[in-house]
C-alpha positions as CSV (number, residue, x, y, z in Angstrom):
1,M,0.2,-0.1,-0.1
2,A,1.4,3.2,-0.9
3,I,2.3,6.0,2.0
4,V,2.1,9.8,1.7
5,H,4.9,11.1,3.6
6,V,3.9,14.8,4.7
7,V,7.1,17.2,5.6
8,L,6.4,21.1,6.9
9,F,9.3,23.3,7.7
10,K,9.5,26.2,9.7
11,F,12.5,28.3,8.5
12,K,14.7,30.0,11.1
13,A,13.7,33.9,10.9
14,D,17.2,34.9,10.1
15,A,17.5,32.1,7.4
16,K,18.9,33.8,4.2
17,P,16.4,33.6,1.1
18,E,19.0,32.1,-1.0
19,D,19.7,29.6,1.6
20,V,15.9,28.6,2.1
21,K,15.6,28.4,-1.7
22,A,18.5,26.1,-1.8
23,A,17.2,23.9,1.0
24,C,14.0,23.8,-1.0
25,E,15.8,22.4,-4.3
26,R,18.0,20.0,-2.4
27,F,14.8,18.5,-0.9
28,L,12.8,18.2,-4.5
29,A,16.2,16.7,-5.9
30,L,15.8,14.1,-3.8
31,K,13.5,12.5,-6.1
32,G,15.8,11.4,-8.7
33,G,18.9,11.3,-6.2
34,C,17.5,8.8,-3.9
35,V,18.5,5.2,-5.3
36,H,17.3,1.9,-3.7
37,P,20.0,-0.2,-3.0
38,T,18.1,-3.5,-4.5
39,S,16.8,-2.1,-7.7
40,N,19.4,0.7,-8.1
41,S,16.5,2.9,-9.2
42,P,15.1,6.0,-7.8
43,Y,12.2,4.8,-6.0
44,I,10.3,8.1,-4.6
45,L,7.3,7.7,-6.9
46,S,6.5,11.5,-6.7
47,L,7.8,14.4,-4.7
48,R,6.4,18.0,-4.8
49,G,6.6,21.2,-2.2
50,G,7.0,24.9,-2.0
51,K,6.5,27.8,0.1
52,D,2.8,28.2,2.2
53,N,0.4,30.2,0.7
54,S,-2.8,29.7,2.8
55,P,-4.8,32.6,3.2
56,E,-6.3,30.5,6.8
57,G,-3.8,31.7,9.1
58,L,-3.7,28.3,10.6
59,Q,0.1,27.5,9.7
60,D,1.5,28.1,13.4
61,G,4.9,29.3,11.9
62,L,5.1,26.7,9.3
63,T,6.6,28.2,6.0
64,H,6.9,25.4,3.5
65,G,5.4,22.1,2.8
66,F,6.5,18.7,1.2
67,V,4.6,15.8,-0.1
68,A,6.3,12.5,-1.0
69,E,4.9,9.1,-2.3
70,F,6.3,5.8,-1.7
71,S,5.3,2.5,-3.0
72,S,5.5,0.9,0.4
73,A,6.3,0.9,4.1
74,E,9.3,-0.7,3.3
75,D,10.6,1.9,1.0
76,R,9.4,4.8,3.2
77,D,11.3,3.2,6.1
78,Y,14.6,3.0,3.9
79,Y,14.2,6.3,3.1
80,V,13.9,7.9,6.5
81,T,16.3,5.7,8.5
82,T,18.9,4.7,6.0
83,D,19.2,6.5,2.7
84,P,22.9,8.0,2.5
85,V,21.5,11.0,0.1
86,H,18.1,11.7,2.5
87,Q,20.5,11.6,5.6
88,A,22.8,13.9,4.1
89,F,20.1,16.2,3.2
90,V,18.7,16.2,6.9
91,K,22.0,17.1,7.9
92,S,22.5,19.9,5.2
93,I,19.3,21.6,6.6
94,G,20.3,22.0,10.1
95,D,21.3,25.8,10.1
96,V,18.4,27.1,8.4
97,V,15.3,24.7,10.0
98,E,13.6,25.9,13.0
99,K,11.0,22.8,13.0
100,A,10.0,20.3,11.1
101,V,6.8,18.1,11.3
102,V,6.2,14.9,9.7
103,V,2.8,13.2,8.9
104,D,2.6,9.7,7.1
105,F,-0.4,8.2,5.9
106,S,-1.8,5.4,3.6
107,N,-4.7,6.9,1.6
108,T,-8.3,5.8,3.5
109,V,-6.6,4.0,6.0
110,Y,-8.4,5.6,9.3
């Protein structure tokens, strides 16, 4: 069953706009950069994201959102815990991200 992986960031107030943009571009590049060791192929089915533009005012300081889709919990788990490209990305954003929120779900599983 497919897994949807939602990531929300609050960038630090003093983060330079060019650093925020670079971090977002590196995140989106994970779709092609994360390669599964068994298949030797990219395994993120889809990945999209950008800056918040909601008029609702319910963001609680979160500024950017990203949505990735994986074909299985196993692929998601590899991405989260092991994938060296993802791990390097996580380390690279420590200076600009103040807060990260992650929610994963399978569609229609309540």
